[in-house]
C-alpha positions in Angstrom: 11.6 -6.8 -24.5 8.6 -5.4 -22.6 6.2 -3.0 -24.4 6.4 0.4 -22.8 2.6 0.7 -22.4 2.1 -2.5 -20.4 1.6 -2.2 -16.7 3.3 -4.4 -14.1 0.3 -6.7 -13.8 0.4 -7.5 -17.5 4.2 -8.2 -17.3 3.8 -10.4 -14.3 1.0 -12.5 -15.8 3.1 -13.0 -19.0 6.1 -13.8 -16.8 4.0 -16.3 -14.9 2.8 -18.0 -18.1 6.3 -18.0 -19.6 7.7 -19.4 -16.3 5.3 -22.3 -16.3 6.2 -23.2 -19.9 9.9 -22.7 -19.3 9.9 -25.3 -16.5 9.4 -28.0 -19.1 12.5 -27.1 -21.0 15.8 -28.9 -20.7 17.6 -25.9 -19.0 15.5 -26.7 -15.9 16.4 -30.4 -15.8 18.8 -30.0 -12.9 16.1 -28.5 -10.7 14.8 -30.8 -8.1 11.2 -32.0 -8.3 10.4 -30.0 -5.2 11.5 -26.8 -6.9 9.4 -27.6 -9.9 6.4 -28.3 -7.7 6.8 -25.0 -5.8 7.1 -23.0 -9.0 4.1 -24.7 -10.5 2.0 -24.0 -7.4 3.0 -20.3 -7.2 0.4 -17.9 -8.4 0.6 -14.1 -8.7 -3.1 -13.6 -7.6 -2.8 -14.4 -3.9 -0.3 -14.3 -1.0 0.8 -17.8 0.1 0.3 -17.9 3.8 1.6 -21.5 3.9 4.8 -20.4 2.2 5.2 -17.6 4.7 4.6 -20.1 7.5 7.2 -22.5 6.1 9.8 -19.6 5.9 9.1 -18.5 9.4 9.5 -22.1 10.7 12.9 -22.4 8.8 14.1 -19.1 10.4 13.0 -20.2 13.9 14.6 -23.6 13.7 17.7 -23.0 11.6 18.7 -19.4 11.7 20.5 -17.2 14.2 18.6 -15.1 16.8 16.9 -11.9 15.6 13.5 -10.4 15.0 11.5 -11.1 11.8 9.6 -8.4 9.8 6.9 -9.8 7.5 5.4 -7.4 4.9 1.8 -7.9 4.0 -0.9 -5.9 2.2 -3.3 -4.8 5.0 -5.1 -5.7 8.2 -7.1 -8.5 6.6 -4.0 -10.4 5.5 -2.3 -9.7 8.8 -5.2 -11.0 10.8 -5.6 -14.2 8.7 -1.9 -15.0 8.9 -1.7 -14.2 12.6 -4.6 -16.6 13.3 -2.9 -19.3 11.2 0.5 -18.8 12.9 -1.2 -19.0 16.4 -2.5 -22.4 15.6 1.0 -23.7 14.7 2.8 -25.7 17.4 6.0 -23.7 17.1 5.0 -20.3 15.8 2.0 -20.1 18.1 4.0 -21.0 21.3 4.3 -17.8 23.3 7.3 -19.2 25.1 9.3 -19.4 21.9 7.7 -16.8 19.5 6.3 -13.3 20.2 3.7 -12.4 17.5 3.1 -8.7 17.0 1.3 -6.6 14.3 2.1 -3.2 12.8 -0.5 -1.2 10.9 -2.0 2.2 10.7 -5.0 1.7 13.0 -3.0 0.5 15.9 -3.2 2.3 19.3 0.0 4.0 20.5 0.3 1.5 23.4 0.3 -1.4 20.9 2.8 0.3 18.6 5.4 0.6 21.4 5.5 -3.2 21.8 7.2 -3.7 18.4 10.2 -1.7 19.4 10.8 -3.6 22.7 13.2 -6.5 22.8 11.6 -9.8 23.6 12.8 -12.1 26.4 15.8 -14.3 25.7 15.1 -17.4 23.7 12.0 -15.8 22.3 11.9 -14.7 18.6 9.9 -11.6 17.8 7.8 -11.8 14.6 6.2 -8.5 13.4 3.4 -8.7 10.7 3.4 -5.3 9.1 2.0 -3.2 6.2 4.2 -1.0 4.0 4.2 1.6 6.8 7.2 -0.3 8.1 9.1 0.4 4.9 10.3 3.8 5.9 8.0 5.3 8.6 9.5 3.3 11.4 12.7 1.4 12.1 12.8 -1.7 14.3 16.4 -2.0 15.3 16.5 -5.7 16.2 15.1 -6.9 12.8 17.5 -9.4 11.2 15.2 -11.1 8.8 12.6 -9.7 6.4 9.9 -11.7 4.5 8.5 -9.8 1.6 5.3 -10.9 -0.1 5.8 -8.2 -2.9 2.5 -6.5 -2.6 1.0 -3.4 -0.9 -2.3 -1.6 -0.9 -2.2 1.4 -3.1 -4.7 4.1 -4.1 -5.4 4.1 -7.8 -7.7 6.3 -9.9 -9.9 4.8 -12.6 -10.5 7.7 -14.9 -12.9 5.7 -17.1 -15.3 5.1 -14.1 -14.2 8.3 -12.3 -13.6 6.4 -9.0 -10.6 6.1 -6.7 -10.0 2.7 -5.1 -7.6 1.1 -2.7 -6.4 -2.3 -4.0 -3.5 -4.7 -3.4 -0.9 -4.3 -6.2 2.7 -5.2 -6.9 5.3 -2.9 -5.3 8.1 -1.2 -7.3 11.7 -2.3 -7.4 12.5 0.7 -5.2 10.1 -0.5 -2.6 11.5 -4.0 -2.7 15.0 -2.6 -2.1 13.6 -0.5 0.8 12.0 -3.5 2.4 15.3 -5.5 2.0 17.0 -2.6 3.7 14.9 -3.1 6.8 16.9 -6.2 7.6 20.0 -5.8 9.6 19.9 -2.1 10.3 22.5 -2.5 13.0 23.9 -5.9 12.1 24.0 -8.3 9.0 20.6 -9.3 7.9 18.7 -11.5 5.3 15.6 -10.9 3.2 13.3 -13.6 1.7 11.5 -12.3 -1.4 8.5 -14.7 -1.9 8.3 -14.2 -5.7 10.4 -15.4 -8.6 13.3 -13.2 -10.0 11.4 -12.7 -13.3 8.5 -11.1 -11.3 10.9 -8.7 -9.6 12.3 -7.7 -13.0 8.8 -7.0 -14.2 8.1 -4.5 -11.3 8.0 -0.8 -12.2 11.3 0.8 -11.2 9.5 3.3 -9.0 6.0 3.8 -7.7 3.6 5.8 -9.9 3.6 9.5 -9.1 0.5 10.6 -7.0 -0.5 12.8 -10.0 -1.3 9.6 -12.0 -3.1 7.6 -9.3 -5.4 10.1 -7.5 -8.3 12.4 -8.5 -7.2 15.8 -9.7 -10.1 17.9 -8.3 -8.1 19.9 -5.7 -5.0 20.2 -7.9 -7.0 21.6 -10.8 -8.6 24.1 -8.5 -5.1 25.2 -7.2 -3.9 25.5 -10.8 -6.7 27.8 -11.7 -5.9 30.0 -8.7 -2.6 30.7 -10.3 -4.5 32.4 -13.2 -3.4 29.7 -15.7 -5.3 29.8 -19.0 -5.8 26.1 -19.6 -5.5 23.4 -16.9 -5.0 20.6 -19.5 -2.1 22.5 -21.2 -0.5 23.2 -17.8 -0.6 19.6 -16.7 0.6 18.3 -20.1 4.0 19.9 -19.4 4.5 17.6 -16.3 7.3 15.0 -16.5 4.6 12.3 -16.4 1.4 14.0 -17.3 -2.0 12.5 -16.2 -4.4 11.1 -18.7 -6.5 13.7 -20.5 -9.7 11.9 -19.3 -8.6 12.3 -15.7 -8.2 16.1 -16.2 -11.5 16.3 -18.0 -13.3 14.5 -15.1 -11.8 17.0 -12.6 -12.7 20.0 -14.7 -16.3 18.8 -15.1 -16.6 18.1 -11.4 -15.5 21.6 -10.6 -18.0 23.0 -13.0 -20.7 20.9 -11.5 -20.2 22.2 -8.0 -19.9 25.8 -9.3 -16.2 26.3 -8.7 -15.5 26.9 -12.5 -17.7 28.5 -15.1 -18.2 27.2 -18.7 -14.9 28.9 -19.8 -12.9 27.2 -17.0 -12.5 30.4 -15.0 -12.8 30.5 -11.3 -16.2 31.7 -9.9 -16.5 33.5 -6.6 -17.2 30.2 -5.0 -14.1 28.7 -6.6 -11.9 31.5 -5.3 -13.0 30.7 -1.7 -12.7 26.9 -2.3 -9.1 27.4 -3.6 -7.9 28.7 -0.2 -9.6 26.1 1.9 -7.3 23.1 2.8 -10.0 20.5 2.2 -11.4 18.7 -0.8 -13.6 21.0 -2.9 -16.9 19.3 -2.2 -16.2 19.5 1.6 -15.2 23.1 1.2 -18.5 23.8 -0.5 -20.2 22.1 2.5 -18.5 24.5 4.8 -19.4 27.6 2.8 -23.1 26.5 2.5 -23.1 25.7 6.2 -22.1 29.3 6.9 -24.6 30.7 4.5 -27.5 28.7 6.0 -26.4 29.3 9.6 -25.7 25.7 10.4 -21.9 26.0 10.4 -21.1 24.2 13.6 -22.7 20.8 12.8 -21.4 21.0 9.2 -17.9 21.7 10.5 -18.1 18.6 12.6 -19.2 16.5 9.7 -16.5 17.8 7.4 -13.9 17.2 10.1 -15.1 13.6 10.4 -15.0 13.1 6.6 -11.5 14.6 6.3 -9.7 12.1 8.5 -9.6 8.4 8.9 -11.6 6.6 11.5 -10.7 8.2 14.9 -11.8 5.1 16.9 -9.1 2.6 17.8 -9.8 -0.8 19.2 -7.2 -3.5 20.2 -7.5 -6.0 17.3 -7.6 -9.0 19.6 -10.7 -7.6 21.3 -12.6 -6.6 18.1 -14.9 -9.6 18.2 -16.0 -8.7 21.7 -17.5 -5.4 20.4 -20.1 -7.1 18.2 
């Protein structure tokens, strides 16, 4: 029985250690030496590109026609795997396999290609991030290959820093990925992790309240004339850590949005109605006060969105 305070990584590491020990027991005697070798080589710390390559080769050689959707963590993994597959005699042959990518920084013209049907006798393979879980539907996908990981924003309350790191998905996400196979016909899904690892996944993804900084939220709460931010958030179904709330309150005090009694200042009242992060909102207000609003507005707009420049990934090296 898992301890309720353990996170998924703790469970999976224990599951991995237990699985290695369990392979030596008599209940696994009937497993072939190849299965034993594969389980011993599996590690939760990295994605096995060679395993993905082997699965794709099997699908291309043995399975019925249909597109393949491969879930990876981000562009770095997609790029590395794509380069590896292009060097393969079968998977890199454009007359037999059409390799495509799907991620957030793609140009619209590139995105359209993943929805088009390939020529006959050519199998389409799409290397994608978790944006393909629900945001888009590729109708001709029959096979899904799931690595079990995705990049997720987490908040370290101790160091007061948000970070985007690869982490294990939830069971709900695994089911969602499986559902991408066979949207209009029967399909198959290859989960590239042991059953015990799936059972150690969290049932659902952590709520955003628990994995992002609370600065903007705390400011909005105070605009509702709530007495205590901490007491208000403690009533949530899954309340955030007290330290995370304290960090947000101290930050709002530091920029002058709250006074020492956690009441909204005049600046805080203005910031609470601006649809941007509090520190960016203060930049706008200071820009207006010091009569340099136009350049500050441009800077804030640039900081509020992701990189607006798109470049075809296969031509990225040419730009250097």
